[in-house]
N, C-alpha and C positions, 0 to 999 in steps of 0.2 A: 249643220247648215249655218253659214255666216249671213246674218241679216244686215243689210245696208239700206239706210233710208235714202231713197233717190233724191229727196229734197236737199239733204245734207251734201250729197255728192255734187249736186248742181251748185250749191252755194260755195263749196270748196273750190270748184273749178272756176266759177265766175269771179270770186274775190281774189283767189290765188295769193293770199298773204302767206307768210312763212309757216304759220301754224296750220293753215288750210292745206298746204302742200304736205306737211307732216301727217295730218289726219288722212289725207287722200292715199298716201303711200302705205300707211299702216293698215288701211282698209282694203286696198287693192293689190298690194304686193303679193299676197298669197295667190291671187288670180294670175299674176304674171309668172310666179314660180310654177304653178300648175301647168300653164300654157307652154313653158319652156323646159320644165322638168329639171330646173336647177335654180341656184340663188343669184345668178348674174342678172342685173337689171338694165341691160342695154339692148338695142335693136340688133346688134351684130353686124359683121362685115362679111358678106357672102361671096366675095370675089373668087376665092380659091376652092370653090366647090365643097364647102363644109356640108356634112350630112344632116346636121341638126342645129338648133339654136346655140347650144353650148360651143360647138365648133366655130360657129360664126362669131360668137361673142369673144372667144379666145383670139380669133383673127383680128377683131377690132382692137383688143388690148395689145396684141402684137404690133399692129400698125402704129398705134399711139406711142408705144414704147420706143419704136424705131425712130419715129419722127422727133420724139423728145430727146433722142440721144441719151437714153438712160445708162448706156454702158460707160459714159464718162461723168455721170452724176454721183452725188453723195447723199445730199439731203433733199427729199422729195415731199411735196404736199399733194395729197389727193383730196380735192375739195368736192364735197357732195359724194362721199365714198360709198353710199349704199351699204351693202353687206360686206364690203371690203374684199370681195373676191378679185376684182382687178388688181388691187394692191398685192394680194397674195400671188397672183400671176406674175406681176413685175418682180416681186421679191424672189420668186423661185428662179427667175431667169437672169436677174442682175443682183448677184449676191452682195455686192458692196454698198448697195443703197440702203439708207434709212428712210422709212416711209411713215409719215404722219397722216392719218386719215381724219379729216375734218368733216363732221356731220352734225347738222342741227337736230337730227332725228335720234333721240337717245335710245329709243327702242331698237332701231337698226344697229346702233353701236353695241348694245348688249349682246345681240345675236352675233355680231361680227366677232367679238372676242371669243365666243364659244366656237364659232366655225374655225377660226384660226387656231385656237388651242387644240381643237380636235383634228388638226391637219387637213382641214377642208375635205374630210373623208367622203362627203357626198358628191364631190366634184368629178369622180370617175376619171381622174387623171393623176397618175403617179408623180408627175412633175411638181405637184403641190406638197409633196411629202416633206417632212422635217421642218415645217413652219410652226413656230410657237408664238405665243402671245407677245413675248418680249421682242420679237423681230419687227413688229409693226405697232406703232402707237395709235391710240384712239382718243380723239378729243371732241367733246361735245361743244360746238361753237358755231356761230353763224358765218357765212361766207363774206359778209361785208364788215366784219370786225374780227380779224384773225388774231388769236393770242400768240403771235410769233414776233420776235424781235426784228428790227430793220435789217435788211441785207444778210439774212441768215440762210436762205434757201437757194438751191441750185435749179430746181424745177418746180413749177406749179402746174398741175394737171386738173382740168375739169372735164371728166369723161361723161358726156351726156347728162350734165347736171346744171350747167350755166343757164339753160333755158328757163330755169325756175328762179334765178337770182334777180332781185330787183332792189334798188336800181342797179342795172348791169355795170354802170360806171363805177360805183363804189366797190364792187367786187374786183374789177380790173385795177382800180387804184390801190386796193389792199394787196393784190398780187404783185404789183409793181414795187410796193413798199418793202415786202419781205424778200424779194429776189435780190441776189447778188448782182454785181456788174457782169454783164454778159449772161445773166440767167435766162432760162428758157421758159416761156409760158405757152401751154398747149390747151386749146379748147376744141373738144369734139362735140358738135352741137347741131340739132335739127334747126333749120331756118326756113323762112318763107322767102319767096322772090318778090313779094308785094309789100310796098312801104305803107300803103293806106290801110288802116285797120278796118274800115267798113268794107273795102274791097276784099280784104283777107277773109273777113267773116262770111261774105257771100260765096267765095270760091272754095273755102274749106268745108263748107257744109257741116256734116255731123262732127268733123274734127274740131270745129270751133268750140265744141263742148267736151269732147272726149280726149282731145290732145291737151292735157292739163299743163300748159306752159305759157310763157309770155308771147309766143309766136314772133320772136324777134326776126326782123329781116336781115339778110346777109349784109346789106349796106349799113344797117344800124350797128351790127356787131363790129364790122371793120372800122367804121368811123369812130366808134367809142374806144376801141383798142388804140387807134392812132392818137386820138385826143388825150388819152391818159398817158402818153409818152412811150408807147411801145413801137418798135419797128416790126412790121409784118414780113416775115421771111418766106412764108409758103402758105398757100390755101389749097387744100385738096378737096375737090368736090366728089363725093362718093355715094350720092343719093341713090343712083341706079343699082348699086350693090348693097343697099340697105333695105329700102322700102319694098321694092318689087319682089325680091326673092323671099323676104320675110312673109309677105302676104301669100305668096305661092305655097310656102311651106305649110302655113296654117290651113289654107284651102285643101291641100292634098291630105293633110292629117287631121282634118277637123273632127271626124267622127270619134277618133281615139281621144283627142284633146278635150272635146266636149264632154265625154263621159267623165273624165277626171275633174273638170271644172264643176259639173253638176252635182258632184258629191258634196261640194261645200258652198256653192253659189246658186242662186235662182237662175232659171234659164234665160231670163231677159238680159242679164249681164253678159252672158256668152254671146247672145245675139247682137248686142251692141258692139262687143269686141269684134265680132266677125264683120259687121257692116263698116266699122271704123277702119279695119284693115283693107277692105275692098276700096273704100274711099281714099285711103292713104296711097294705095297703088295707083289709083286713077289720077290723083293730083300730082303725084310724083312723075308719072309719064307725061303729064301736061306741062311740067316744069314749074309748077306753082310752089312746090316745096323741094328742099334739098337737104343734104346732110354734109357738113363740111368739117374738116380738121384744119385748124388754123395754128400755125407755129409763129410765135413772136419772140423777140429778144428785147431786153432792156437797152436803153440807149442814153 
């Protein structure tokens, strides 16, 4: 049984400093892995009727790869790379790219190297075969101070990670610095439609505490990107294909998922997860939250 001090979780979520986010993920990532039965750490894109979270997560990786035009890229940064499963997905489909995974969470990077070295054997998808550690680089660094030379990178991707970066402007500034002329910057990010923090707190309810991110508004994300010198080429709003079907999947399969979770976690955590997903679906349907993929280019 994994013991988690609720007070610590509250403090990590409330403060949301870089080390707090690392501690939160180290404590709760196994919960996410049990709930989804894989090592991918994103909500997924459920548009094309995937049967399970992994299928939806692969669909999100596919969508981001297509929007990023990875078929014409060479050097790619994956910022906030989690367990590097999206990077493995992209490398398996775009053989000519070199991917550098940037992650401030050293523990995740250690597991990432093992997963890739073992051919992502637990991914249940033969397309990940033949990936070795030297196909993907792993760098322990922060998103607001990238150890990359100026104008070196073709693509910068932040797949469901930039909601944790603060200040967001420094991350975007760093991305602009490392990108080549006509480089592409892609952010896939949960956002709110509310600019006022007090109003956001009231309308998000339990998500104000369990959605452990900065709760950036879409207007804030777009204005920050533009202010840092990027041109926004495309904004895809996909929230209805993210939150609602994810919640529905959990509700329909809760009994089985709950049994897996209770082998390692106390029941109150599963109950909080369940209530959070219900609230997520509710505020999504009300248009309070969204999920966007933003494509930008240097100018």
